[in-house]
N, C-alpha and C positions, 0 to 999 in steps of 0.2 A: 702761302705755304712756307713753313720753315721747320722741316723735320728735326734738324739738330740745331739747338740754340747755341751751344758751344761745346768744345771738346776739351776734356781734362786730359792733359798729355800723359803719355805712359810713364815718363820719367822726368826728373828735375835734378840738375847738377849730377847727372850720371847715376842716380839712384831711383828705382821705381817708386811711384807714388802709392800704388796699392800692392797687395801681396806683402812680402817682407820689405817694407819701405817706409816712406815718410808718414803715411797715414797711421800705420801701426805705432810708430815711434811717438807721434803726438797723442795717440790714445793712451799709451803707457804713461807719458808725462802727465796727462790729465787725471788719470786714476791715482797716481802717486800724489799729485797736488791735492786731490780731494781727501785722501787719507790723511795727509799732513795737516790740512786745514781743520778737519774734524778733530784731530788729536790736539791741536794747539788751542782751539777755542773751547775745549773742555766738553764738547757735546758727546762725542763717541770716542772710545778708545781706538787705537790703530787697528786692532784685530777686529773689533765690531764694525768699524768703517769699511774694512776690507771685505768682510762678509756681506755687508749691505750692497756694495757696488760690484761684487764678483760676478753675479749673474749677468748684469748689463754689460760688464767689460768683456766677459767671455763671448756673449752673443755678438757684440760689436766687432771683436777680433775675428770671429769666424766669417762675418760678412766682409770685412776688409781684406782678409787673407785668402779666403776661398771663393766667396760668392762674386764679389765685384770683378776680380781679374777674369772670370769666365765671361763677363759681359763686354770686355774690351773689344773694340773694332780692330781689324787688321788691315795692312796695306796689301798691295798686289802680290807681295812675296810671302804673305802670311804672317808677318811680324806685327805684334801689337803696337798700336799708335795712340791709344787712349780710350777713355770712357766717354761716350756721347751723352750729353744731357738733352733729352728730347723735349720738344715743345709739347707733344702729346702728354708725356708723363708729368710735366710741370703743370699743365692745365688740369690733369686728373687730380694731382695733389691739391691744387687750389680748390677744385670742386669738393674734394673730401673735407678739407679744413673749413671751407665756408659753410657747407651744408651741415656738417656735424656741429660746428660752433653755433650756428643759428638755431639748430634744433635743440641744443642744450639750453640756450637762453630762453627759448619758447617753453621748453619743458619746466624750467624753473619758474617762469611766469605763470604757468598753468597749475602749479602746485604739485607737479609730479616729480620734481627734483631733476637737476642736471645729470645725476648719476644714472637715471633711467636710460638716458641717451648714451652715456659713456659705456655702460654695460652692454648696450645693444650694438654699438658701432662695430666691434670686431666681428660679431656674428654676421651682421649685414654685409660687411666688406668681403669676408671669406665666402659667404653664400652667394653674393653677387658675382664674384670672380668665377666661382665654379659654374654658376648658372649661365654666365655669359659665354664661357668656353664650351659647355655642353651643348648649348643652343647652336653655336657656330659649327661644332663638330657634327652634330646631327644634321644640320642643313647641308654641309659639304662633306658628307661621310666618305664618299668615294675618293676625295682628294687626299685622305689620310691613310688609305690602304697601302700596306707594304708587304713584302714577301712573307714575313713572320708576324705573329701576334705581338711579340715583344717590340719589334720595330714600329708596328702600328700604334701601340700604346705610347711609345716614346714620341712619335710624331704628333699624337693628340695632345700630349702634355707639354709640347714645346711652345710655351707662351711667347718666347722671344722671337718667334716667327710670325707673330701677329695672329689675329683671329678671335675677336670678342664681339658679341652682339648685345646691344643695350637692352633689348627686350629680355634676353636671357638673364642679364644682370638684375633687372627689376624682379623677375620671377624668382630667381634664386635667392636674392636678398630678402624678398618678401617672405618666402618659406622659412629661411633661417631666422628672420626676425620673429615670426610667429612662435617658433620653438623657444627662442630666448625669452620672449614675453611670457610664455606659459611657465617657464622655469622660474622666473622672477615674480610671477603673479602680478604683472603690470596690466592695467586696463587697456585692452587692445584698441578699442574704438577711439578712446581719448588720445592715446599716444599716436595713433594714426593721423588724427586731425592736426596734432602738433607737427608731425614730420612732413606731411605731404607738400606744403609750400617749399620746404627745404629741398625736397627732391628736385623740384624745378630749378632751384638755384644750382644744384649739382649738374643738372642737364644743361643749363646755360653754359657753364664753364667746360663741361665735358665735350660738348659739340664744337666749341672753339678749339679744343684740342684736336678734334677730327680735322678741322680746317687746317691747322698747323701740320698735321700728318699727311694731308692730301688724300684722305679716305672718305667714304660715306657720301660721295658726291652724286649729283643727279645726272640725267641724260643731257645730251647736247641741246642747246637752245640759242635763241638770239641774244646778242649782247644787250645788257640792261642792268638795272639796279639789283636784280635777284640772281645775276649770273656771275660766275667766277672763272678765271683762266689760270690754270696751273702750269708751272714751268717744266722744262725738260728735266727728266729724272723722276717725275711723278708717275703714279700708276695710270692716271687718265691720259697723260701724254703718250705713254707706251701703248695703251689700248688704241688710241687714235692713229698711231703709226701702223699698228697691225691691221686696223680696219681700213686703212688706205685714206682716211679723211685728211690727214696732214700731208699726204703725198698728192692729193688731188684726184683720187680714184673714188668712184661710186660703183659699188658692185654688190653681188650676193655671195654669202659664204657658201663654200662647197660642203655638202653633207655627204659623208662617206663612212664606211665601216673602219677605215684606217684612221687611227688616232693621230691627231695633230700634236706635234711636240710642243712643249712649253716655249713661248717666245716666237711662235710661228702661226701663220694663218693662211688659208687657201680661199680664193674667191674667183668668181667669174666677173669680169669687168663689164659694167653697163655703160659707163661713160667716163671720159677723162676731161678735167677742167683745163681750158687753154692756158698756156704759160705756167703750168704747174710743174712740180718736180717729176711727176709721172709722165707728162707730155715730153719733157726733156729727155726722159729715159726711153722714149719710143713705145710706151704702153698704148695699146689700142683697145677699143671696145670689142668684146667677144673673146678676148684672151683669158685663159685660165692661169692665174698667177699664184705664186707662193711668196709671201712677204715674211721675212725673218729678221729679228733683231740681231745685230752683229756685235758681240762682246769683245772683239779683237782690239778695241781702243782702250782697254783697261790700263795698258802700260803708260798712257799719257797722264795718269794721275800721279802726282809727286809721292814719293815714298813716305813722306811724313803725314799723308792724308789717308783716310779710309778708302778701301777699294770700292765701297758702295757709292762713292761720289763719281765713279766712272759713268759717263753717258754712252749709251749704245749707238751704233750706226744702224743702217738698214740695208738689207740685200733684197733685191727684187729678182725673182727667178721665173722663167717660163719653162716648165719642165726641169731639165738639168742645166739649161742655159741661163747664165747670169746676165740679166738685162742691164742692171745698174747697181753699183755699190755706193751708198751715201755715207759720208762721215758724219759724226755728230755736228760738226760745224756747217754742213750742208743743210741740215734739217731745221725746221722752225724751232725757235727757242721757247715757244709758248704754245699751249694747247688751245683748241677751239673752246668757246664758252660752254659751260655746263651749268645746270641749275645749282645754286649755292644752298643745298639742303641743310648744310651745317649752320649757315647763318640764319636760315629760316627757322630752324629748330631753336637756336639760341634766342632769337627775337620772340618767338612764341613762348618759350620758357619764361622769359622776363615778364611778358604780358600776363601769363597765367599766375605767376607769383603774386603780382599786384591784384589780379582779379580774385584769387583765393583769399587774400587778406581782406578785401572788400566784402566778399561773400560771408566770410567768417563774422565780420561785424554785423552785417545785415541779419543773418540768420540767428545769431546767438546772443546778441546784447539785449538785455531786458531793462528798459529805462526805469521801471518801477522798483528795481532793487538798488541796494547801496552800490556805490562806485566800486568798492573792492570786490563785491560778489560779481558784478557785471564784468569787471576786468578779468576775473578768473574764468568765468563762463565763456568770455570771448576767445580765450585761448584753449579751452578744454572741450568745446563742442556744445556747451550750454545744454539745452533740452534735447538736442538731436546729435549726440556724439556719433561720429563715423560718417556723417553726411558729407563733410568737407573732403575726407579721404576718397570717398566714392566719386565725388565730382571730379577730383584730380585724376582718378583712374580713367574715367570716361573721356576727359579732355585729352589725355595722352593717346588713348586709343584712336580717337578721331584724327589727331595730328598724324599718327603713324600711317593710317590708311591713306590720307592725302599725300604724304611724302612718298609713299611707295609707288604712287602713280607717276612721279617724276624721277624716281631712282630707277636704275637699270641693273642692279647687282643681284636681284632675286628673281627666279623664274616662277611662273604660275604653278600652283599645286592642286592636286585632286581633280585634274581635268578642267581647271578654270584658269582665268587670267589673274586670280588673286594670289599674291605671294604668301609664304608661311607667316610672315609678320602681320599681314592683313587678316589672315584667318585668326591668328591669336588675338588681334585687336578686336575683332568681332565678338569673340568669346568673352574677352575682358569687358567690353561694353555691355553685352547682354547680361552677364553675371552681375555687374555693378548696378545696372538699372533695376534688376529684380531685387537685389539686396537693398538698394536705395528705397524702393517702394515699400518693402517690408519694414525697414527701419522707420521710415516716415509715418507709415500708417500705424505701426505698433506703438509709437510714441504718442500720436494724437489720440489713440483709442484707449490710452492707459489712465483715463479719468483724471488727467492733469498731473499724474505722477511721472516725473521725469526719471530716466534710468539712473539708478544710484540712490534714490530716496529710500530710506529704511535700511541701507547697508550698515552692517555692524563694523566693517573694517574700513579704515581710512588710510590714504597715502598722501601725505603733504596737504591734508585738508580736503582731498578730493576722494569721493567714494569710488570703490573699484569692484566690489563683489558683483554688482549688477552688470557691469561691463563684461566681466569674465563669464557670467552666466549667459549673457546675450550672444557671446561669440562661441558658445559651446565649449569653452576651455575648462 
């Protein structure tokens, strides 16, 4: 885990980097240099060059002056100390670049043109972001409730506080992509086959981002190759403090109508491990305890570092009596092992990427055709466009069902032990299997005529009207 890769300092040589500062100055210099270069080489006049770059320059200036300063971290006194470059964000950017770049290359090879992907990418990104947030908000709706509707909506929209669900991103991105494909009259089944292996490339890097962020982990397990241990300051470390695991307490949570405050837990002690922190504090079986995270050690963080780096202590109470106060230095520096679901997801994504490419060749290459035709069909779905995409949907649904059994962050829904993600996975698998059967049977019963034969409209040498009709678009 490395949530922050590095910190861009708030100021340099006494002048802020963002806002009215160094970054804005360099932007102005770059814009003037561009205008001067275009004027001197005789391409565009100064006024034409200025008009050409004005939109980009204005957008960049707004980001540097208004947006970025609002993301700066602050120290314990509330003063800005810099902009954090997050490991999660870097891996998400890598996931986007790798998946979109690969999809554009595959689309070009398929005869659909790289533009079909570049036109689609913004829709998919925005739809995926909205879908991921809506899924999370729906799942944890009560956590966003505030005294007024305005405050509730603001808390729902606060993406900087975290809260995105991969499944929601897939669904939102898929719906937005369908809208974009219909607008541009792009063959949905064929483009789906082009994109689906690239989705697993994005999943590979995205889940590594989750590992860097310390989120989306599984339940406690024995140490082993599929287990990871997160350091102090991580979410799982705080949860294991509150559950008593890191203190040496085994117990049952107290269920009552009284709400437990954030950063606190109440439990009835079943047993205490010998020579543990709890035994040193005098904790005994049968006691009802409150364990609370103690934020009073924030002042130990240097003023040139973000306040979020402060590690909490722990207070153990029996009723109103403080049994023991532990400082951050007294507590274990690393959490107990948990299932490394992020690593499992990334490895599975890499395997599925290779498997889909192999399946693509097996299903769609026709040796009797010319090499050029076979190559194009290998990338566009051949006689069965859409099959590869549906196989990818089914594979991810199966993976998510298995992962939810070892993840502990979602409760059972509809009176069952199945989480909402597992229910969605079952729906996706069922719908994909039915569609796969229909597509496969429909192609085989078409008297040897593959989808697209007889189409009057062609895109990059690939027929598309039959695909549009097949999808109901």
